[in-house]
C-alpha positions in Angstrom: 15.5 -57.5 -52.0 16.1 -57.0 -55.9 14.9 -53.9 -57.5 15.5 -54.7 -61.1 14.2 -58.2 -62.0 14.7 -58.2 -65.7 16.6 -56.0 -68.3 17.3 -56.3 -71.9 18.4 -54.5 -75.2 16.5 -55.1 -78.3 16.2 -54.0 -81.9 12.5 -53.8 -82.9 11.1 -57.0 -81.4 14.3 -58.9 -81.4 15.9 -59.2 -78.0 19.6 -58.9 -78.4 20.7 -59.4 -74.8 18.9 -60.0 -71.5 19.4 -60.2 -67.9 17.1 -62.2 -65.6 17.1 -62.1 -61.9 17.1 -65.9 -60.8 16.1 -65.2 -57.3 12.7 -63.8 -58.3 10.3 -66.1 -60.1 8.5 -64.2 -62.7 5.2 -65.0 -64.2 5.2 -67.3 -67.1 3.8 -64.8 -69.5 6.2 -62.0 -68.8 8.3 -62.8 -71.8 5.2 -62.6 -74.0 4.4 -59.3 -72.3 7.8 -57.9 -73.1 7.4 -59.0 -76.9 4.0 -57.3 -77.0 5.7 -54.2 -75.5 8.4 -54.3 -78.0 6.1 -54.7 -81.0 3.7 -52.0 -79.9 6.2 -49.4 -78.5 6.5 -46.1 -80.4 9.6 -46.1 -82.6 10.4 -42.4 -81.7 12.8 -41.7 -79.0 11.2 -41.5 -75.6 10.5 -43.0 -72.2 7.6 -45.2 -71.4 6.2 -47.0 -68.2 3.8 -49.7 -67.8 2.5 -51.1 -64.5 2.0 -54.8 -64.1 -0.5 -54.7 -61.3 -0.8 -58.5 -61.0 2.7 -58.8 -59.2 3.3 -55.2 -58.2 6.1 -54.7 -60.8 6.4 -52.1 -63.7 8.1 -52.1 -67.0 10.2 -49.1 -67.8 11.3 -48.6 -71.5 13.9 -46.2 -73.0 13.8 -45.9 -76.9 16.8 -44.3 -78.5 17.7 -44.4 -82.1 17.2 -48.0 -83.3 17.3 -49.6 -80.1 15.0 -50.2 -77.1 16.3 -50.5 -73.5 13.9 -52.2 -71.2 13.8 -53.3 -67.6 11.2 -55.0 -65.2 11.4 -53.5 -61.7 9.5 -53.6 -58.6 6.8 -50.9 -58.3 8.5 -49.3 -55.3 11.4 -48.4 -57.6 11.1 -44.8 -58.7 10.9 -44.1 -62.3 14.0 -41.8 -62.0 16.3 -44.5 -60.9 14.9 -46.9 -63.4 15.6 -44.4 -66.2 19.1 -43.7 -64.7 19.6 -47.4 -65.1 18.4 -47.6 -68.7 20.4 -44.5 -69.5 23.6 -46.1 -68.2 22.8 -49.3 -70.3 22.4 -47.1 -73.3 25.6 -45.1 -72.7 27.6 -48.3 -72.3 26.0 -49.7 -75.6 27.0 -46.6 -77.7 30.5 -47.7 -78.9 30.6 -48.3 -82.7 31.5 -52.0 -82.5 28.5 -52.9 -80.2 26.1 -51.0 -82.5 27.6 -52.4 -85.7 27.3 -55.8 -84.5 23.7 -55.2 -83.0 22.4 -54.0 -86.4 22.7 -57.5 -87.8 22.6 -59.7 -84.7 19.7 -62.3 -84.1 18.0 -63.2 -80.8 20.4 -63.1 -78.1 23.2 -62.2 -80.6 24.8 -59.7 -78.2 24.9 -62.1 -75.2 28.7 -62.8 -75.6 29.7 -59.2 -76.4 27.3 -57.3 -74.0 25.9 -60.0 -71.5 28.6 -59.5 -68.9 28.2 -55.7 -69.0 24.5 -55.8 -68.7 24.8 -58.3 -65.7 27.3 -55.9 -64.0 25.2 -52.8 -64.3 22.1 -54.7 -63.3 23.8 -56.1 -60.3 25.4 -52.7 -59.4 21.9 -51.0 -59.4 20.5 -53.8 -57.3 23.2 -53.5 -54.8 22.8 -49.8 -54.5 19.2 -50.2 -53.9 19.6 -53.0 -51.4 22.3 -51.0 -49.5 20.6 -47.7 -49.5 17.0 -48.5 -49.5 16.7 -52.2 -48.9 17.5 -51.7 -45.2 14.5 -49.3 -45.0 12.4 -51.5 -46.9 13.3 -54.6 -44.7 12.7 -52.4 -41.7 9.1 -51.7 -43.1 8.5 -55.5 -43.7 9.7 -56.1 -40.1 7.3 -53.6 -38.7 4.6 -55.1 -40.8 5.4 -58.6 -39.4 5.5 -57.0 -36.1 2.1 -55.4 -36.3 0.7 -58.5 -37.8 1.9 -60.4 -34.6 0.3 -57.9 -32.3 -2.8 -58.0 -34.1 -2.9 -61.6 -34.0 -2.2 -61.5 -30.2 -5.0 -59.0 -29.9 -7.4 -61.1 -31.9 -6.6 -64.0 -29.5 -7.3 -61.9 -26.6 -10.5 -60.6 -28.0 -11.5 -64.1 -28.7 -10.8 -65.1 -25.2 -12.6 -61.9 -24.0 -15.4 -62.9 -26.5 -15.7 -66.2 -24.5 -15.9 -64.2 -21.2 -18.4 -61.9 -22.7 -20.6 -64.9 -23.8 -20.3 -66.3 -20.1 -21.3 -62.9 -18.8 -24.2 -62.6 -21.3 -25.4 -66.2 -20.1 -25.2 -65.1 -16.7 -26.8 -61.8 -17.2 -29.6 -63.5 -19.2 -30.1 -66.0 -16.2 -30.3 -63.0 -13.7 -32.9 -61.4 -16.1 -34.9 -64.5 -15.9 -34.6 -64.8 -12.4 -35.7 -61.2 -12.1 -38.8 -61.8 -14.2 -39.7 -64.9 -12.0 -39.2 -62.8 -8.8 -41.5 -60.1 -10.3 -44.0 -62.8 -11.2 -43.9 -64.4 -7.7 -44.0 -61.0 -6.0 -47.1 -60.1 -8.1 -48.7 -63.4 -7.1 -47.9 -62.8 -3.4 -49.1 -59.4 -3.6 -52.4 -60.7 -5.2 -52.6 -63.4 -2.5 -52.1 -60.9 0.3 -54.8 -58.6 -1.1 -57.3 -61.5 -1.4 -56.3 -62.6 2.2 -56.8 -58.9 3.4 -60.1 -58.7 1.5 -61.1 -61.9 3.3 -60.1 -60.4 6.5 -62.0 -57.3 6.0 -65.1 -59.4 4.8 -64.7 -61.7 7.8 -64.1 -58.7 10.1 -67.1 -57.1 8.8 -69.3 -60.0 9.1 -68.2 -60.5 12.8 -68.8 -56.8 13.5 -72.2 -57.1 11.8 -73.0 -60.1 14.0 -71.9 -58.5 17.1 -73.9 -55.4 16.3 -76.9 -57.7 15.5 -76.6 -59.5 18.8 -76.2 -56.3 20.7 -79.3 -54.8 19.0 -81.3 -58.1 19.7 -80.2 -58.0 23.5 -81.3 -54.6 23.9 -84.7 -55.0 22.2 -85.3 -58.0 24.5 -84.1 -56.4 27.7 -86.7 -53.5 26.9 
């Protein structure tokens, strides 16, 4: 993974030399953003950083004397490393023959004199980042992929379990309906049994009444 995606040396808003990482496709408007930064950056010596939240990158700018040293780096790259990188470019740009030519050069006018140096410095810092931090970054991304795979598998299991749960819910609902039906039937049976018992009691009472009445009649007749 490349850490520094773009670097340049400018005089005012004129970009004298630049390096662009061909492995990373940058947004179409990044050059217009760079020109806007160069036009609006304070002219006093200083360090400035601007986050480009759209693609998780950041611009780091070092202004020294009449020149501006700028780089576009991944957001994970610390500002200290970015400014060390810009300071090294500035130090390599200090010889008089570079500065004298840069004062009158037009756009990309320093490409032949300083382009290979800028390419070398950028490549060196990208190699250091890749060797020292890149492995850790790759491990992080590998772990992210691993976690994603595990989560995908778990989601699949949950979905399968969801189907089982749906089946259990259907079965439970059926049992509930059967239970309600059983309750209704049992209540109906109880009511029917009660009615039959009532009839038995009534019939028994009538029979007993008739028997008593017959006994009384017989006793009266016999007397």
